[in-house]
C-alpha positions as CSV (number, residue, x, y, z in Angstrom):
1,M,87.5,80.9,127.5
2,T,86.3,81.6,124.3
3,V,87.3,84.9,122.2
4,P,84.0,87.2,122.9
5,E,83.6,85.7,126.2
6,M,87.8,87.2,127.2
7,Y,87.5,90.2,125.4
8,G,87.3,93.4,127.6
9,S,86.9,90.5,131.1
10,L,89.3,92.9,132.6
11,V,87.3,96.1,131.6
12,F,85.0,97.9,134.0
13,N,83.2,98.5,130.3
14,D,79.0,99.1,129.6
15,K,78.5,95.9,129.8
16,V,79.7,95.8,133.2
17,M,78.5,99.2,134.2
18,R,75.1,97.9,133.6
19,E,75.0,94.9,135.3
20,K,76.9,96.8,139.0
21,L,75.4,99.9,138.5
22,P,71.6,101.2,139.9
23,K,69.8,102.7,136.7
24,D,69.5,106.1,137.9
25,I,73.3,106.1,138.4
26,Y,74.1,104.5,135.2
27,K,72.1,107.1,133.0
28,A,73.3,110.0,135.0
29,L,77.4,108.1,134.1
30,R,76.2,107.8,130.6
31,K,75.4,111.3,130.3
32,T,78.9,112.5,131.4
33,I,80.8,109.9,129.1
34,D,78.5,111.5,126.4
35,K,77.2,115.1,126.7
36,N,81.3,115.5,128.6
37,T,78.5,116.8,131.2
38,H,79.7,117.4,135.3
39,L,79.9,114.4,137.5
40,E,78.3,114.8,141.2
41,I,80.1,113.3,143.7
42,D,76.9,111.2,144.5
43,V,77.7,109.7,141.6
44,A,81.5,109.3,142.1
45,N,80.9,107.5,145.6
46,S,78.1,104.6,143.9
47,V,80.7,104.3,140.6
48,A,83.3,103.8,143.1
49,V,81.6,101.4,145.0
50,A,81.1,99.3,142.2
51,M,84.3,99.3,140.4
52,K,85.8,98.4,143.5
53,E,83.3,94.9,144.3
54,W,84.2,94.0,140.9
55,A,88.0,94.9,140.8
56,V,87.9,92.9,144.2
57,E,85.8,90.1,142.4
58,H,88.8,89.6,139.9
59,G,91.3,89.7,142.2
60,A,92.4,93.5,142.7
61,T,94.1,94.0,146.0
62,H,95.1,97.8,144.6
63,F,94.3,100.5,142.4
64,T,96.3,103.4,140.8
65,H,95.6,106.7,138.8
66,W,97.1,105.9,135.3
67,F,97.8,109.0,133.4
68,Q,100.7,110.2,130.8
69,P,102.8,112.1,131.5
70,M,105.5,114.5,129.2
71,T,108.0,111.4,129.8
72,G,106.4,110.0,126.7
73,F,105.7,107.1,129.1
74,T,103.0,106.4,131.5
75,A,103.0,106.5,135.2
76,E,101.3,105.1,137.9
77,K,101.1,105.0,142.1
78,H,99.3,102.5,143.8
79,D,97.1,102.5,146.8
80,S,95.7,98.9,148.0
81,F,92.0,99.2,149.0
82,I,92.1,98.3,152.9
83,S,91.3,100.1,155.7
84,P,91.9,99.4,159.0
85,I,88.8,99.3,160.8
86,G,90.2,98.4,164.6
87,N,91.3,94.9,166.6
88,G,94.1,94.6,163.5
89,E,90.8,94.1,161.1
90,V,90.6,95.6,157.9
91,I,87.7,96.1,154.7
92,M,88.3,96.7,151.4
93,D,87.5,100.5,150.7
94,F,87.2,102.6,147.7
95,S,85.8,106.3,148.0
96,G,84.6,108.8,144.8
97,K,87.2,111.3,146.5
98,E,90.1,108.5,145.9
99,L,88.7,107.2,142.3
100,V,87.9,111.0,141.0
101,K,91.4,112.8,142.3
102,G,94.9,111.7,143.1
103,E,97.5,113.6,143.7
104,P,101.4,111.8,142.8
105,D,104.5,114.5,142.8
106,A,104.4,116.8,140.1
107,S,108.0,118.1,140.7
108,S,110.0,115.2,139.3
109,F,108.0,115.1,135.7
110,P,109.0,116.7,133.3
111,S,107.4,120.3,133.4
112,G,109.0,122.7,131.3
113,G,109.4,125.7,134.0
114,L,105.6,125.1,135.3
115,R,106.8,123.1,138.2
116,A,110.0,124.2,140.8
117,T,111.0,121.2,142.5
118,F,109.7,122.5,145.7
119,E,106.5,122.7,144.0
120,A,105.5,119.5,144.5
121,R,101.5,119.2,144.5
122,G,99.8,117.8,141.4
123,Y,96.5,115.8,140.7
124,T,95.2,113.2,138.6
125,A,91.6,113.4,137.3
126,W,89.8,110.7,136.3
127,D,89.0,110.4,132.6
128,P,85.4,108.6,132.5
129,T,85.5,108.5,129.1
130,S,87.9,106.2,129.0
131,P,87.3,102.5,131.1
132,A,89.4,101.4,133.4
133,F,90.8,98.1,133.5
134,I,92.6,95.4,136.0
135,K,96.1,94.5,135.2
136,D,98.3,92.4,137.7
137,K,95.9,92.6,140.6
138,T,95.2,96.4,140.2
139,L,92.7,98.4,139.3
140,Y,93.7,100.9,136.8
141,I,91.8,104.1,136.5
142,P,92.7,106.5,133.5
143,T,93.2,110.1,134.1
144,A,94.3,113.9,133.4
145,F,97.5,114.9,134.9
146,C,97.5,118.6,136.2
147,S,100.1,120.9,138.3
148,Y,98.4,122.9,141.8
149,S,97.8,125.6,139.2
150,G,95.9,123.4,136.7
151,E,98.3,123.4,133.9
152,A,98.4,120.1,132.1
153,L,101.3,118.0,133.1
154,D,100.3,115.4,130.7
155,K,99.1,114.2,127.0
156,K,95.6,113.3,127.7
157,T,94.2,116.8,128.9
158,P,95.4,118.7,125.4
159,L,94.0,115.3,123.3
160,L,90.7,115.4,125.6
161,R,90.5,119.6,125.0
162,S,91.5,119.2,121.1
163,M,88.5,116.6,120.6
164,E,85.9,118.8,122.2
165,A,86.9,121.6,119.8
166,L,86.6,119.6,117.1
167,N,83.2,118.2,118.5
168,R,81.6,121.8,118.4
169,E,82.9,123.1,115.2
170,A,82.1,120.4,112.9
171,T,78.6,119.5,114.9
172,K,78.2,123.8,113.8
173,M,78.9,123.1,110.4
174,L,76.9,120.0,110.3
175,H,73.9,121.8,111.7
176,L,74.3,124.9,109.0
177,L,74.5,121.7,105.8
178,G,71.2,120.9,107.2
179,N,72.3,117.8,109.5
180,T,71.0,118.8,112.8
181,S,70.0,115.0,113.9
182,V,73.8,115.0,114.8
183,G,74.8,115.7,118.1
184,S,78.2,115.2,118.6
185,V,81.4,114.5,116.6
186,S,84.3,112.1,117.6
187,T,87.3,111.4,115.8
188,T,88.5,108.2,116.0
189,V,91.7,106.1,115.3
190,G,93.6,103.3,114.6
191,P,97.2,103.1,115.7
192,E,99.2,100.5,113.7
193,Q,102.6,99.1,115.3
194,E,105.8,98.1,114.0
195,Y,108.4,96.7,116.6
196,F,111.2,94.3,116.9
197,L,112.1,91.1,118.8
198,V,115.7,90.5,120.0
199,D,116.8,87.8,122.3
200,K,116.7,88.8,125.9
201,E,120.0,87.2,126.8
202,D,121.4,89.1,123.2
203,F,119.4,92.7,124.4
204,K,121.6,92.1,128.0
205,K,124.7,91.9,126.2
206,R,124.7,95.5,124.0
207,E,125.0,98.6,126.3
208,D,123.7,100.5,123.4
209,L,120.6,98.7,122.9
210,V,119.9,99.0,127.3
211,F,120.4,102.2,127.3
212,T,119.3,104.2,124.5
213,G,117.4,101.1,122.7
214,R,118.8,101.0,119.9
215,T,122.4,99.8,118.3
216,L,125.2,102.4,118.0
217,L,128.0,100.4,116.7
218,G,127.6,97.0,113.9
219,A,128.4,96.4,110.8
220,M,126.0,94.8,109.0
221,P,125.7,91.1,107.9
222,P,125.8,89.3,104.4
223,K,122.4,89.0,104.3
224,G,119.7,92.3,105.6
225,Q,116.8,92.7,104.1
226,E,117.0,92.4,100.4
227,M,115.5,89.3,99.5
228,E,112.2,90.8,100.7
229,D,111.2,87.3,102.0
230,H,110.4,88.5,106.1
231,Y,107.4,90.8,105.1
232,F,104.1,88.7,105.6
233,G,106.3,85.2,105.7
234,T,105.4,82.6,107.4
235,L,105.6,83.6,111.4
236,K,108.8,81.5,113.2
237,P,107.0,79.0,115.9
238,R,108.7,81.1,118.9
239,V,107.1,84.2,117.6
240,A,104.0,83.2,116.7
241,A,103.6,82.2,120.1
242,F,104.5,85.6,120.9
243,M,101.9,87.2,119.3
244,H,99.1,84.5,120.3
245,D,99.9,85.3,123.5
246,L,99.7,88.9,123.1
247,D,96.6,89.0,121.4
248,E,94.6,87.3,124.4
249,E,96.3,89.7,126.8
250,L,95.4,92.6,124.8
251,W,91.6,91.3,124.3
252,K,91.5,91.2,127.8
253,L,91.7,94.7,128.4
254,G,89.4,95.2,125.5
255,I,92.3,96.0,123.1
256,P,90.7,95.4,119.5
257,A,93.9,93.4,118.2
258,K,93.1,92.7,114.5
259,T,96.2,92.1,112.6
260,K,99.9,90.7,112.9
261,H,102.0,89.6,110.7
262,N,105.9,89.9,109.9
263,E,107.3,93.8,108.7
264,V,110.1,94.1,106.2
265,A,113.4,94.0,108.0
266,P,114.6,90.6,110.1
267,S,113.0,90.5,113.5
268,Q,110.4,93.6,112.9
269,H,106.5,92.7,113.3
270,E,103.6,94.9,113.2
271,L,99.8,94.5,115.1
272,A,97.3,96.5,114.1
273,P,94.3,97.2,116.0
274,V,90.4,98.0,115.2
275,F,89.7,102.1,115.0
276,D,88.3,103.6,118.3
277,T,87.9,106.7,119.7
278,T,90.8,108.8,119.6
279,N,91.0,109.2,123.2
280,V,90.8,105.7,123.9
281,A,92.8,104.5,121.1
282,V,95.8,106.2,122.9
283,D,95.3,104.8,125.7
284,H,95.1,101.7,124.1
285,N,98.4,102.1,122.6
286,Q,100.0,103.0,125.3
287,L,98.8,100.4,126.9
288,T,99.8,97.8,123.5
289,M,103.7,99.1,123.5
290,E,103.9,98.0,127.6
291,V,101.4,94.7,127.3
292,M,104.2,94.0,124.2
293,K,107.2,94.5,126.6
294,K,105.4,92.1,129.3
295,V,104.9,89.5,126.7
296,A,108.1,89.4,125.1
297,D,110.0,89.3,128.3
298,K,108.0,86.1,129.2
299,H,108.8,84.8,125.8
300,G,112.9,85.2,126.5
301,Y,112.1,88.5,124.1
302,V,112.6,92.3,124.6
303,C,110.7,93.8,122.5
304,L,112.3,97.3,120.5
305,L,110.0,100.5,120.1
306,H,112.8,102.5,118.9
307,E,112.3,103.9,115.9
308,K,115.9,102.8,114.2
309,P,117.2,100.0,116.7
310,F,119.6,98.9,113.5
311,D,121.0,100.5,110.8
312,G,121.1,99.5,107.3
313,I,117.3,98.1,107.6
314,N,114.3,99.3,107.8
315,G,113.1,101.0,111.1
316,S,109.6,101.2,112.6
317,G,106.9,103.6,112.7
318,K,103.3,103.9,113.7
319,H,100.5,105.1,111.0
320,N,97.7,107.2,112.5
321,N,94.8,106.1,110.6
322,W,92.1,108.8,111.5
323,S,88.8,110.2,110.7
324,M,85.7,111.7,112.1
325,T,82.3,110.4,113.3
326,T,78.7,111.1,114.2
327,D,76.6,110.4,117.1
328,T,74.2,109.0,114.3
329,G,77.0,106.6,113.0
330,L,77.9,108.4,109.9
331,N,81.9,108.4,108.8
332,L,82.4,112.2,107.5
333,L,85.3,110.8,105.5
334,D,83.4,108.5,103.6
335,P,83.0,109.9,100.4
336,G,79.8,107.6,99.0
337,K,79.6,106.1,95.6
338,T,79.2,109.9,94.4
339,P,81.8,112.0,95.9
340,A,81.2,114.7,93.5
341,E,77.7,115.3,94.4
342,N,78.4,114.4,98.2
343,I,78.5,118.2,99.6
344,Q,79.2,117.3,103.0
345,F,81.7,114.8,102.3
346,L,83.6,117.5,100.3
347,V,83.1,120.0,102.5
348,F,85.1,118.0,105.6
349,L,88.1,117.1,103.1
350,V,89.0,120.5,102.0
351,A,88.7,121.3,105.8
352,V,91.5,118.8,106.0
353,I,93.6,119.8,103.3
354,Q,93.5,123.0,104.4
355,A,94.2,122.2,108.1
356,V,96.7,120.0,106.8
357,D,98.4,122.8,104.1
358,N,97.7,125.8,107.1
359,Y,99.8,123.1,110.2
360,A,102.1,121.0,107.9
361,D,104.7,122.7,110.3
362,L,102.8,121.5,113.9
363,M,102.0,118.0,112.1
364,R,105.9,117.3,111.5
365,L,106.4,119.0,114.7
366,S,104.3,116.2,116.5
367,V,106.1,113.8,114.8
368,A,109.6,114.8,115.7
369,S,112.2,113.2,118.0
370,A,115.6,112.4,118.0
371,G,114.8,108.3,117.0
372,N,112.6,109.5,113.7
373,D,114.9,111.7,112.8
374,H,116.6,108.5,111.2
375,R,113.8,107.5,109.1
376,L,112.0,110.5,108.3
377,G,113.1,111.1,104.3
378,A,115.4,108.0,104.2
379,N,113.6,106.3,101.8
380,E,112.0,104.0,103.9
381,A,109.5,106.2,105.6
382,P,107.1,109.1,104.3
383,P,109.6,112.5,103.9
384,A,110.3,115.0,106.3
385,I,107.3,117.3,104.0
386,I,104.6,117.0,104.7
387,S,101.6,116.7,101.5
388,I,98.7,114.5,101.0
389,F,97.8,111.8,98.3
390,L,94.2,111.8,97.4
391,G,94.6,109.2,95.0
392,D,93.3,109.5,91.3
393,E,89.4,110.0,91.9
394,L,89.2,112.2,94.5
395,S,91.7,114.5,92.7
396,K,89.4,114.3,89.3
397,V,86.4,115.5,91.5
398,L,88.4,118.2,93.0
399,N,89.7,119.1,89.6
400,S,86.7,119.2,88.2
401,I,85.4,122.0,90.9
402,E,88.2,124.3,90.6
403,N,87.8,124.1,86.6
404,D,83.7,124.0,86.4
405,T,83.6,121.2,84.3
406,L,80.9,118.0,84.5
407,F,82.8,115.0,86.5
408,G,82.7,111.6,85.0
409,A,82.4,108.7,88.1
410,Q,84.8,106.2,87.3
411,S,83.2,103.1,87.2
412,K,83.9,99.5,88.6
413,V,86.7,97.8,86.6
414,A,86.5,94.0,87.5
415,M,89.9,92.2,88.8
416,E,91.0,90.0,85.7
417,I,93.7,87.8,87.3
418,G,93.7,85.2,84.1
419,A,93.0,81.8,85.8
420,S,89.0,81.4,86.1
421,V,89.0,79.1,89.4
422,L,89.6,82.6,91.1
423,P,86.7,85.0,92.5
424,H,85.5,87.7,90.5
425,F,85.7,91.1,92.4
426,F,86.4,95.2,91.8
427,K,89.5,96.9,92.4
428,D,89.4,100.3,94.1
429,T,89.2,103.4,92.1
430,T,92.7,104.4,93.4
431,D,95.9,102.9,94.4
432,R,97.2,103.3,97.6
433,N,100.7,105.3,97.8
434,R,103.1,104.3,100.4
435,T,105.4,107.6,100.3
436,S,103.1,109.8,101.0
437,P,103.0,111.1,105.1
438,F,99.5,111.9,104.8
439,A,97.2,109.7,102.2
440,F,93.8,109.2,101.8
441,T,92.7,106.0,102.1
442,G,89.3,105.1,101.4
443,N,86.9,106.6,104.0
444,K,90.0,108.1,106.3
445,F,93.3,109.4,106.6
446,E,96.7,107.5,107.2
447,F,99.2,109.3,108.9
448,R,102.1,107.6,108.0
449,S,105.1,109.4,110.1
450,L,104.7,108.6,113.7
451,G,108.0,106.7,114.8
452,S,107.1,103.6,116.8
453,S,107.6,104.7,120.3
454,L,105.6,108.1,119.7
455,S,102.8,108.7,121.7
456,V,99.7,109.0,119.2
457,S,98.4,111.6,121.2
458,G,100.7,114.9,119.9
459,P,99.5,114.3,116.1
460,N,96.0,114.0,117.0
461,V,96.0,117.0,118.9
462,V,97.4,118.8,116.1
463,L,95.0,117.5,113.6
464,N,92.4,117.5,115.8
465,T,93.0,121.5,116.4
466,A,94.2,122.1,112.9
467,V,90.7,121.2,111.0
468,A,88.2,122.5,114.2
469,E,90.3,125.6,112.8
470,S,89.1,125.0,109.6
471,L,85.8,124.4,110.0
472,S,85.2,127.3,112.2
473,Q,86.3,129.6,109.4
474,F,84.3,127.8,106.7
475,Y,81.1,128.8,109.6
476,E,81.8,132.3,109.9
477,E,82.0,132.3,106.5
478,L,79.2,131.0,105.2
479,K,76.5,131.6,109.2
480,D,75.0,134.5,107.6
481,V,74.2,133.4,104.2
482,P,70.8,132.9,103.6
483,A,69.1,129.8,102.9
484,E,68.2,129.8,99.4
485,E,72.1,131.1,98.8
486,L,74.0,128.6,100.8
487,S,74.2,125.8,97.9
488,E,76.4,128.1,95.8
489,K,78.3,129.9,98.7
490,V,79.1,126.2,99.7
491,H,80.3,125.2,96.5
492,A,82.3,128.2,95.8
493,L,83.9,127.9,99.4
494,I,85.1,124.4,97.6
495,K,86.7,125.7,95.1
496,K,87.8,128.8,96.8
497,T,90.1,126.3,99.3
498,I,90.8,123.9,96.6
499,V,92.8,126.4,94.5
500,E,94.5,127.7,97.8
501,H,95.3,125.1,98.9
502,K,96.1,122.5,96.5
503,R,100.0,123.1,96.7
504,V,99.8,119.9,99.1
505,I,98.2,117.8,97.1
506,F,100.7,115.3,95.5
507,N,99.7,111.5,94.2
508,G,103.4,110.6,93.0
509,N,106.7,109.3,94.8
510,G,107.7,110.7,97.8
511,Y,111.4,109.9,98.1
512,T,112.6,111.7,94.4
513,D,115.0,114.4,94.9
514,E,112.6,115.8,92.3
515,W,109.9,115.7,94.7
516,I,112.1,118.1,97.2
517,A,112.6,120.1,94.3
518,E,109.1,120.5,93.4
519,A,107.9,121.1,97.1
520,E,110.1,123.9,97.6
521,K,108.8,125.6,94.4
522,R,105.4,125.1,96.2
523,G,106.3,126.5,99.4
524,L,106.1,123.5,101.4
525,Y,108.0,123.4,104.7
526,N,110.9,120.6,104.6
527,Y,112.4,120.0,108.4
528,R,115.1,117.7,108.0
529,S,115.6,117.3,112.0
530,T,113.9,118.2,115.4
531,P,116.1,121.4,116.0
532,D,114.9,122.6,113.4
533,V,111.6,122.3,113.7
534,L,111.1,123.1,117.3
535,P,110.7,126.5,116.9
536,V,107.9,126.3,114.6
537,F,105.7,125.2,118.6
538,V,106.3,129.5,119.6
539,E,105.8,130.8,116.3
540,E,102.8,133.7,116.3
541,K,100.3,131.4,114.1
542,N,100.5,128.4,116.5
543,V,100.2,129.7,119.1
544,K,97.3,131.3,118.2
545,L,95.6,128.6,117.0
546,F,96.5,126.4,120.4
547,T,95.0,129.4,122.6
548,K,92.0,130.2,120.0
549,H,90.7,126.9,120.8
550,H,91.5,126.2,124.4
551,I,94.0,123.5,123.5
552,F,97.1,125.2,125.4
553,T,97.9,128.3,127.4
554,E,100.8,130.3,126.5
555,S,102.3,128.8,129.5
556,E,101.4,125.6,128.3
557,I,102.9,125.7,124.8
558,K,105.9,126.9,126.0
559,S,106.6,124.5,128.8
560,R,106.1,121.9,126.4
561,Y,108.6,123.6,123.7
562,E,111.4,123.5,126.4
563,I,110.2,119.7,127.2
564,L,111.2,119.0,123.7
565,I,114.5,120.5,123.6
566,E,115.5,119.1,127.0
567,N,114.5,115.6,125.6
568,Y,116.5,115.5,122.2
569,V,119.2,117.2,124.2
570,K,119.1,113.9,127.1
571,T,118.8,111.7,124.0
572,L,121.6,112.7,122.5
573,H,123.7,113.4,125.2
574,I,123.0,109.4,126.3
575,E,123.4,108.0,123.2
576,A,127.0,110.0,122.9
577,K,128.1,108.7,126.4
578,T,127.0,105.1,125.5
579,M,129.0,104.8,122.5
580,A,132.0,106.5,123.8
581,D,131.8,103.9,126.7
582,M,131.3,101.2,124.5
583,V,134.0,102.2,122.0
584,S,136.8,102.5,125.1
585,H,135.6,99.4,127.0
586,Q,134.3,96.9,125.2
587,F,135.2,97.6,120.9
588,L,138.9,98.5,121.3
589,P,140.4,95.8,123.4
590,A,138.9,93.4,121.1
591,L,140.5,95.3,118.4
592,M,143.3,95.2,120.1
593,D,143.4,91.8,121.1
594,T,142.8,91.0,117.8
595,V,146.2,93.0,116.7
596,D,148.1,91.0,119.2
597,K,147.0,87.6,118.4
598,A,148.0,88.9,114.7
599,V,151.5,89.8,116.1
600,T,152.2,86.4,118.1
601,I,151.2,84.6,115.3
602,A,153.8,86.2,113.2
603,A,156.4,86.5,115.7
604,K,155.8,82.4,115.9
605,K,156.0,81.8,112.4
606,K,159.2,84.0,111.8
607,Q,160.8,81.7,114.8
608,L,160.1,78.8,113.1
609,C,162.0,80.0,109.4
610,E,163.1,83.0,108.8
611,S,162.0,83.3,105.0
612,I,158.2,83.4,106.0
613,S,156.9,86.7,104.7
614,C,153.7,86.5,107.0
615,K,152.1,89.1,104.7
616,T,148.8,87.9,105.7
617,E,149.5,88.7,109.2
618,K,151.4,92.0,108.8
619,A,148.6,93.3,106.1
620,L,146.0,92.9,108.8
621,I,147.8,94.3,111.3
622,D,148.8,97.3,109.1
623,K,144.9,97.2,108.4
624,L,143.9,97.5,112.4
625,S,146.5,99.6,113.6
626,G,145.3,102.1,111.4
627,L,141.2,101.4,111.6
628,S,142.3,101.7,115.6
629,D,144.0,104.7,115.7
630,S,141.3,106.3,113.7
631,I,139.0,104.6,116.3
632,Y,140.6,106.4,118.9
633,E,141.2,109.4,117.2
634,G,137.7,109.6,116.2
635,L,136.5,108.8,120.1
636,E,138.7,111.7,121.8
637,L,136.7,114.3,119.2
638,L,133.5,112.6,120.1
639,K,133.9,113.1,123.8
640,A,135.2,116.4,123.6
641,D,132.4,118.0,121.5
642,T,130.1,115.8,124.1
643,A,131.3,117.7,126.9
644,K,131.2,121.5,124.8
645,A,127.4,120.1,123.7
646,E,126.8,119.5,127.6
647,S,128.3,122.8,128.8
648,M,125.5,124.8,126.8
649,G,123.2,123.4,128.8
650,E,119.5,121.9,128.2
651,T,119.0,125.1,124.9
652,L,117.9,124.9,121.3
653,E,121.5,125.5,120.8
654,A,122.9,122.3,122.5
655,A,120.2,120.8,120.4
656,K,121.6,122.2,117.4
657,F,125.0,121.3,117.8
658,Y,124.3,117.7,119.2
659,Q,122.7,117.4,115.6
660,A,125.0,118.8,113.6
661,T,128.1,118.0,115.3
662,V,127.9,115.2,117.9
663,L,125.7,112.9,115.4
664,E,128.3,113.5,112.9
665,D,130.9,112.5,115.0
666,M,129.1,109.3,116.1
667,S,128.5,108.5,112.3
668,K,131.8,108.4,111.6
669,L,133.2,107.0,114.8
670,R,130.8,104.5,114.1
671,A,131.9,104.0,110.2
672,V,135.5,103.3,111.2
673,A,134.4,100.8,113.8
674,D,131.8,98.5,111.6
675,E,135.0,98.4,109.0
676,A,137.0,97.3,111.9
677,E,134.8,94.7,112.6
678,E,134.8,93.3,110.1
679,L,138.3,92.0,110.6
680,I,137.3,90.7,113.9
681,P,136.9,87.1,114.5
682,S,133.4,85.8,115.4
683,G,133.0,85.6,119.3
684,T,135.9,88.1,120.2
685,L,133.7,91.0,120.6
686,P,131.6,90.8,124.3
687,Y,128.3,91.7,122.6
688,P,126.3,90.3,120.1
689,S,126.3,91.0,116.4
690,Y,123.9,91.8,113.9
691,A,123.7,88.3,112.5
692,D,123.5,87.1,115.5
693,M,120.6,89.1,116.8
694,L,118.5,89.5,113.3
695,F,118.5,86.1,112.4
696,Y,117.9,83.8,115.5
697,V,115.1,84.8,116.3
């Protein structure tokens, strides 16, 4: 099978719908997808029959409503197509009612207080804008998930609401600017996914990896990533085989996996897809993370998606490449050849700048997690301070508008590499800035602060809603302006927005202490940890934003706030308990065994000759005994502080205590244990070292 034949072969996509559905049903379904209109039950019944027949042709025996609860993972409950007809016989049946609505138990998923344990009923509702697909002989139907009283309990529903909000406000603005041919605007996303591969047998021996996804103990090997030889390096055969199979599995599911390469850290890699509509891109990224793990297992690997699985080397992020496109095929963030004269582009550009400046706190919140706290601001990821990189050309364009000066367009510069045999090409008018959390990269913005395990729904909900609010404000300011004055007023609006929000634009090195000081002078937010930023979710201005655009109700905001606190507390609690268990039952016994062996050797030497000093053994015994005492003291402190934190419940106070105290206990205990590990003979510890895991993949 060729790649074009393989691509989307397990997806109920537009091509399949045209083939399988009656023309009137196909048109009705397309109208629902394209125009967000209501789907009638007779249409759903016809679609269900065709979808079932197609799925059965591909070997499917079950169907499931596939949804994204607030766990950050996906969920599914499988039902077979069989329907008894008597005489011990069955038929394969699937109705429109089963297609459009499911009923999973809502009480066992995080609800932040929206559901009590005894209030079990919840609903899944078919999302026809995201195609159904077949996996493991089951028809997967992407759905939204809500409570019995209609509150969103998932990550898809707010995303769909935010897309509708941006579509509404962007279309109004385009019509006001004279572009009346546009019927709708959608956001597109291409989430680049970083990950680690470790050997499955090594993974099984590491209690910390099994329970937390990251190593809680482990001394650095003699070599890390200093030589920069892994980045874009030659793929090892076993890794290449994994990547090949991963591509094929993703292509079958209609996921446009495009780029694959080695990342900076040893055993770290990246996969990047082609852009897709945000809703579909979010579903595809959730599916990509799942398929990565399954394919890795077949190749004897475990795929690690934690943001910082190994201390001392780079962690993994996810770059959210975001743009806005019209149904007429126009990218609203494409500056064109003359950006200074492209008024439509400038309006949408400054709308994004205003949105990021006004809601930088929400953007930081949208990427906050216990895992991502290990990366942000750690000289490997963008800083915790949210700023925008525009590059030289656009910065000069905005500067000319602000100062009413003539912008001299930058001409293309030919690259002179110095060898005549090499091809001639023009370099871009601006460089890239890998230290910026939100960088303009030609015709899109790259939000680079996301953690590798994060659902990309949350950051895009914030982006869509914040930009929708900017466009709403612009529209209100311009809607009553006479046509003959509109051009002048638009120019004045662009200039005013630049002046008021230029503080968020920064083209320099985001890793420096100087930038931290400068950002503070500018009044930019600097939330260093998740507990620091969590309260911004329930601040009045942010509640007002979400409720105005019908993204969340106040009760949904409060519930998500509670869930974020709960997730953080539970994550740190599990990590602390796991570390205590590893030190107590694995590390200390190995350390004591090493001391015992040194004592035994010294005693034997003494038996042979009284004059032998046993200097080496004595030094090792003294050193390890001192470290052992320190480890035991640190272990007892960690246990006591963990118990204290647990007594606080799942509260913001507990989250702050875990962050400030328990994490510090873990850090100090690890430092001593890692020092001791360097003195323990290879093979003494019951689990693999960093060297074992990172360099033999």
